[in-house]
C-alpha positions as CSV (number, residue, x, y, z in Angstrom):
1,M,7.7,12.4,9.5
2,P,8.4,8.8,8.4
3,V,7.3,9.3,4.7
4,I,10.5,10.1,2.8
5,S,9.0,10.0,-0.7
6,F,5.6,10.0,-2.5
7,T,5.8,9.3,-6.2
8,K,3.1,9.2,-8.8
9,D,3.7,7.5,-12.2
10,P,0.8,8.1,-14.6
11,A,2.5,6.0,-17.3
12,A,2.8,2.9,-15.0
13,L,-0.5,3.7,-13.2
14,T,1.2,3.5,-9.8
15,M,1.6,5.5,-6.7
16,T,4.6,4.7,-4.4
17,V,5.0,5.7,-0.8
18,V,8.4,5.0,0.9
19,S,8.6,5.3,4.7
20,E,11.5,4.7,7.1
21,F,11.6,3.9,10.8
22,P,14.3,3.5,13.4
23,V,13.2,0.0,14.4
24,P,14.0,-3.6,13.2
25,V,11.9,-5.0,10.3
26,Q,10.1,-7.4,12.6
27,R,8.8,-4.6,14.7
28,L,7.5,-2.8,11.6
29,W,6.0,-6.0,10.2
30,D,4.2,-6.7,13.5
31,A,2.5,-3.3,13.3
32,Y,0.8,-4.4,10.1
33,A,0.1,-7.9,11.4
34,D,-1.6,-6.8,14.6
35,P,-5.0,-5.2,14.1
36,R,-4.7,-3.3,17.4
37,Q,-1.7,-1.5,16.0
38,L,-2.7,-1.3,12.4
39,E,-5.9,0.6,13.2
40,K,-3.8,3.3,15.0
41,F,-2.2,4.4,11.7
42,W,-4.2,3.0,8.8
43,G,-6.3,6.1,8.3
44,P,-5.6,9.9,8.5
45,V,-5.4,11.5,11.9
46,E,-9.0,12.7,11.6
47,W,-10.3,9.4,10.2
48,P,-9.0,6.5,12.4
49,A,-9.7,3.0,11.3
50,T,-11.4,0.1,13.0
51,F,-10.6,-3.4,11.8
52,V,-13.4,-5.9,12.6
53,R,-11.5,-8.7,10.7
54,H,-7.9,-9.1,10.0
55,D,-6.7,-12.4,8.5
56,F,-3.0,-11.8,7.9
57,A,-2.4,-14.8,5.6
58,V,-2.7,-15.8,2.0
59,G,-6.3,-16.1,1.1
60,G,-7.3,-14.1,4.1
61,R,-9.4,-11.0,4.3
62,S,-9.6,-7.9,6.4
63,D,-12.7,-5.7,6.9
64,Y,-12.4,-2.2,8.2
65,Y,-14.0,1.2,8.2
66,M,-12.9,4.7,9.2
67,T,-14.7,7.1,11.5
68,G,-14.5,10.9,10.9
69,P,-16.0,14.0,12.4
70,E,-19.3,13.3,10.7
71,G,-19.4,9.6,11.7
72,K,-18.6,6.3,10.2
73,G,-17.4,6.1,6.6
74,P,-17.9,3.4,4.0
75,E,-16.7,-0.1,4.8
76,A,-13.6,-1.3,3.0
77,Y,-11.6,-4.5,2.7
78,W,-8.3,-6.2,1.9
79,K,-8.0,-9.6,0.2
80,F,-4.6,-11.1,0.7
81,L,-3.1,-12.2,-2.6
82,S,0.4,-13.1,-1.4
83,L,2.5,-12.9,1.8
84,E,6.1,-13.7,2.6
85,P,6.6,-13.3,6.4
86,G,8.8,-10.4,7.3
87,K,9.3,-9.4,3.7
88,S,6.2,-8.5,1.8
89,F,2.5,-8.8,1.3
90,E,0.1,-7.9,-1.5
91,V,-3.6,-7.1,-1.2
92,E,-6.6,-6.1,-3.2
93,D,-8.0,-3.0,-1.6
94,G,-11.5,-1.7,-2.2
95,F,-14.8,-0.5,-0.8
96,T,-17.2,-3.2,0.3
97,P,-20.2,-3.0,-2.0
98,S,-23.2,-1.3,-0.4
99,E,-25.5,1.6,-0.8
100,D,-22.9,3.7,1.0
101,T,-20.2,3.0,-1.6
102,E,-22.2,3.3,-4.8
103,H,-21.5,7.0,-5.0
104,V,-17.7,6.5,-4.5
105,G,-17.1,4.9,-7.8
106,V,-13.5,3.8,-7.0
107,P,-12.6,0.4,-8.5
108,P,-10.5,-2.0,-6.4
109,M,-6.7,-1.3,-6.3
110,R,-3.8,-3.7,-5.9
111,M,-1.4,-2.7,-3.2
112,T,2.1,-4.2,-2.4
113,F,4.0,-3.7,0.8
114,N,7.8,-4.5,0.8
115,F,9.9,-4.4,4.0
116,E,13.7,-4.2,4.1
117,S,16.4,-3.5,6.6
118,I,18.4,-0.3,6.3
119,D,21.2,1.3,8.3
120,G,19.6,2.3,11.6
121,G,16.2,0.7,11.0
122,S,13.8,-0.5,8.3
123,R,11.9,0.7,5.3
124,V,8.5,-0.1,3.9
125,T,7.6,0.6,0.3
126,N,3.9,0.7,-0.5
127,V,3.0,0.6,-4.2
128,T,-0.6,1.1,-5.3
129,H,-1.5,-0.2,-8.8
130,F,-4.5,1.3,-10.6
131,D,-6.5,-0.1,-13.5
132,S,-6.7,3.2,-15.4
133,T,-5.6,6.8,-15.5
134,E,-9.1,7.8,-14.4
135,A,-8.9,5.7,-11.3
136,L,-5.5,7.1,-10.4
137,E,-6.7,10.7,-10.9
138,M,-9.9,10.0,-8.9
139,V,-8.0,8.7,-5.9
140,L,-5.5,11.6,-5.9
141,G,-8.4,14.0,-6.2
142,M,-10.0,12.5,-3.1
143,G,-6.9,13.5,-1.2
144,M,-5.1,10.1,-1.0
145,E,-1.6,11.7,-0.9
146,E,-2.5,13.9,2.0
147,G,-4.3,11.1,3.7
148,M,-1.4,8.7,3.4
149,K,1.1,11.2,4.8
150,S,-1.3,12.0,7.7
151,A,-1.8,8.3,8.4
152,M,1.9,7.4,8.4
153,S,2.7,10.4,10.6
154,Q,1.2,8.4,13.5
155,M,3.4,5.4,12.9
156,D,6.3,6.5,15.0
157,D,4.2,6.5,18.2
158,V,2.9,3.0,17.4
159,I,6.2,1.2,16.7
160,T,8.0,2.7,19.6
161,D,5.2,1.6,22.0
162,L,6.7,-1.8,22.8
163,A,5.1,-2.3,26.2
164,S,1.5,-2.3,24.9
165,Y,1.9,-5.2,22.4
166,S,4.5,-7.5,24.0
167,A,4.2,-11.1,25.0
168,G,3.2,-11.5,28.6
169,I,0.6,-8.7,28.5
170,A,-2.7,-10.0,29.9
171,V,-5.8,-10.5,27.9
172,E,-7.2,-7.3,26.5
173,A,-10.8,-6.7,25.5
174,Q,-11.5,-3.8,23.1
175,I,-15.0,-2.7,22.2
176,L,-15.2,-2.3,18.4
177,N,-18.9,-1.3,18.0
178,D,-22.3,-1.8,19.6
179,T,-22.2,-5.6,19.3
180,Q,-18.6,-6.6,18.8
181,I,-15.5,-6.8,21.0
182,R,-12.0,-8.1,20.2
183,V,-10.1,-10.1,22.7
184,S,-6.4,-10.2,22.2
185,R,-3.3,-11.8,23.7
186,I,0.2,-12.9,22.5
187,I,0.7,-16.5,23.6
188,R,4.3,-17.7,23.9
189,G,4.1,-20.6,21.4
190,T,4.0,-21.3,17.7
191,V,0.9,-21.0,15.6
192,D,0.9,-24.8,15.2
193,Q,1.0,-25.3,19.0
194,V,-1.7,-22.7,19.7
195,W,-4.0,-24.2,17.0
196,A,-3.5,-27.7,18.4
197,A,-4.2,-26.5,21.9
198,H,-7.6,-25.3,20.7
199,H,-8.5,-28.5,18.9
200,D,-7.0,-31.4,20.8
201,P,-9.5,-32.4,23.5
202,E,-6.8,-33.8,25.8
203,L,-4.8,-30.6,25.6
204,M,-7.9,-28.5,26.1
205,K,-8.9,-30.3,29.3
206,R,-5.5,-29.3,30.7
207,W,-5.7,-25.6,30.2
208,L,-9.2,-24.4,29.2
209,L,-10.4,-24.3,32.8
210,G,-10.7,-20.7,33.9
211,P,-10.2,-20.2,37.7
212,D,-8.6,-22.9,39.7
213,G,-11.0,-25.6,41.1
214,W,-12.7,-26.5,37.8
215,T,-12.4,-29.5,35.5
216,M,-13.6,-30.0,31.9
217,P,-15.4,-33.4,31.8
218,V,-17.0,-32.8,28.4
219,C,-14.9,-31.6,25.4
220,D,-16.5,-32.6,22.1
221,V,-14.7,-30.7,19.4
222,A,-16.1,-29.7,16.0
223,T,-13.7,-30.7,13.2
224,S,-15.6,-30.0,10.0
225,V,-17.9,-27.1,8.9
226,G,-21.4,-28.0,10.1
227,D,-20.2,-30.0,13.1
228,H,-21.4,-29.1,16.6
229,Y,-19.2,-28.8,19.7
230,R,-20.1,-29.1,23.3
231,Y,-17.9,-28.0,26.3
232,E,-18.8,-28.5,29.9
233,W,-17.0,-27.5,33.1
234,E,-17.6,-28.9,36.7
235,Q,-16.5,-27.3,40.0
236,T,-14.5,-29.6,42.2
237,G,-16.3,-30.5,45.4
238,T,-19.7,-29.0,44.5
239,G,-20.6,-30.8,41.2
240,S,-21.8,-27.5,39.9
241,R,-21.8,-27.4,36.0
242,F,-22.1,-25.1,33.1
243,G,-21.2,-25.3,29.5
244,F,-21.4,-24.0,25.9
245,V,-22.6,-25.5,22.6
246,G,-22.1,-24.2,19.1
247,E,-21.5,-24.9,15.4
248,L,-18.4,-24.6,13.3
249,L,-19.2,-22.2,10.5
250,E,-15.8,-21.7,8.8
251,T,-12.3,-23.1,9.2
252,S,-9.0,-22.2,7.6
253,P,-6.4,-24.2,9.5
254,K,-4.2,-22.9,11.0
255,Y,-5.1,-19.2,11.1
256,R,-8.9,-18.7,11.2
257,E,-12.0,-20.3,12.6
258,V,-15.6,-19.1,13.0
259,T,-18.1,-20.7,15.4
260,T,-21.4,-19.9,17.1
261,E,-21.6,-20.0,20.9
262,M,-24.6,-20.4,23.3
263,M,-24.6,-21.2,27.0
264,I,-26.4,-24.5,27.7
265,G,-29.9,-24.0,29.0
266,I,-30.2,-20.4,27.7
267,E,-32.5,-19.5,24.9
268,G,-31.9,-16.8,22.3
269,T,-29.6,-15.8,19.5
270,P,-26.1,-17.3,19.8
271,A,-22.9,-15.2,19.8
272,Q,-20.4,-15.6,16.9
273,N,-16.7,-16.1,17.6
274,E,-14.0,-15.4,15.0
275,L,-10.7,-16.8,16.1
276,T,-7.5,-15.6,14.2
277,L,-3.9,-16.7,14.9
278,T,-1.0,-14.7,13.6
279,P,2.7,-15.2,14.1
280,V,4.4,-12.2,15.7
281,E,7.6,-11.5,17.7
282,G,7.4,-13.4,21.0
283,G,4.8,-16.0,19.9
284,T,1.3,-16.1,18.4
285,L,-1.2,-13.2,18.4
286,L,-4.6,-14.7,19.3
287,A,-7.4,-12.4,18.3
288,L,-11.0,-13.3,19.0
289,V,-13.7,-11.1,17.6
290,I,-17.0,-11.8,19.3
291,T,-20.3,-10.6,17.9
292,Y,-23.2,-10.5,20.3
293,P,-26.9,-10.3,19.5
294,S,-27.2,-6.8,21.1
295,E,-25.3,-4.1,23.0
296,E,-27.1,-5.2,26.2
297,V,-25.8,-8.8,25.9
298,R,-22.3,-7.5,25.1
299,D,-22.2,-5.4,28.2
300,M,-23.7,-8.1,30.4
301,V,-21.0,-10.6,29.3
302,L,-18.2,-8.1,29.7
303,G,-19.5,-7.4,33.2
304,T,-19.0,-11.0,34.3
305,G,-15.2,-10.7,34.4
306,M,-14.8,-12.8,31.3
307,T,-11.3,-11.6,30.5
308,G,-10.0,-12.6,33.9
309,G,-11.0,-16.2,33.4
310,M,-9.6,-16.2,29.9
311,E,-6.3,-14.8,31.2
312,T,-6.0,-17.5,33.8
313,S,-6.6,-20.1,31.1
314,Y,-4.1,-18.6,28.7
315,A,-1.5,-18.3,31.4
316,R,-2.1,-22.0,32.2
317,L,-1.7,-22.8,28.5
318,E,1.7,-21.1,28.4
319,N,3.1,-22.3,31.7
320,E,1.7,-25.8,32.0
321,V,1.1,-27.0,28.4
322,L,3.4,-25.2,26.0
323,A,6.3,-24.8,28.4
324,S,6.5,-28.6,28.6
325,A,5.9,-29.3,24.9
């Protein structure tokens, strides 16, 4: 079991968990940076987590919930207070206010995670800071010690699974719930390069093309919140066209952007796209959480082979744009 110590300090109002692993610090860090990996151990064995948002940057936020034998539990969040890549991060951890959390009564906690190299591997030290003795006792009474040990017991399998989370793996689409999916891929390039490739019209026209045989004659990019974008593609030789329009709802360069998306000529409720870029070993982890208006629309879009076209585009971005940068 990776947990080597679990210490409670009522005087300092802290709880400290120290875990060690036979891998480099970067591998351990990436397990927390990548929501696909984090949700495999952030939660006891019987209560796996689902992260529907994970902004691994100062000022960012993560939203998650755990699902147990009796169904979905209360929603929770992290607010990132500080982050030093490869070394430490600090978050406010709490339950998202709702009718489901009113009975919980646990105030937000401050959690620090510190990473360091040791002989034969790496160590992560997680310190939870409480506002009062009552809050510390309440959390311990809810089984946090047992839950943390159970959660971390899954970590070995996650960090030794290098193949599933390496650069070069094709686009992966994961169903998060009835209306949301997360599309993920590590792109061989820096965050600056990948961000620019999604916002520079001339670069976008070179790679955002899907299968061969298409061009992008219209690429009007939204640059400020409230701006609208318009993208159109044309098939060479036939003149056949399609495109998408939408609005920029949020932007936090160079790690997060939220837009709406609607196919031109189609009526209805638009989808919402949440793009997050995170530096990891091998390049930049691109995570795109898409929220559809219904489960039926979600399944219809997945059935079109969307991920295949996205993979062709991202491979083109790596091989024809970033490789020559």
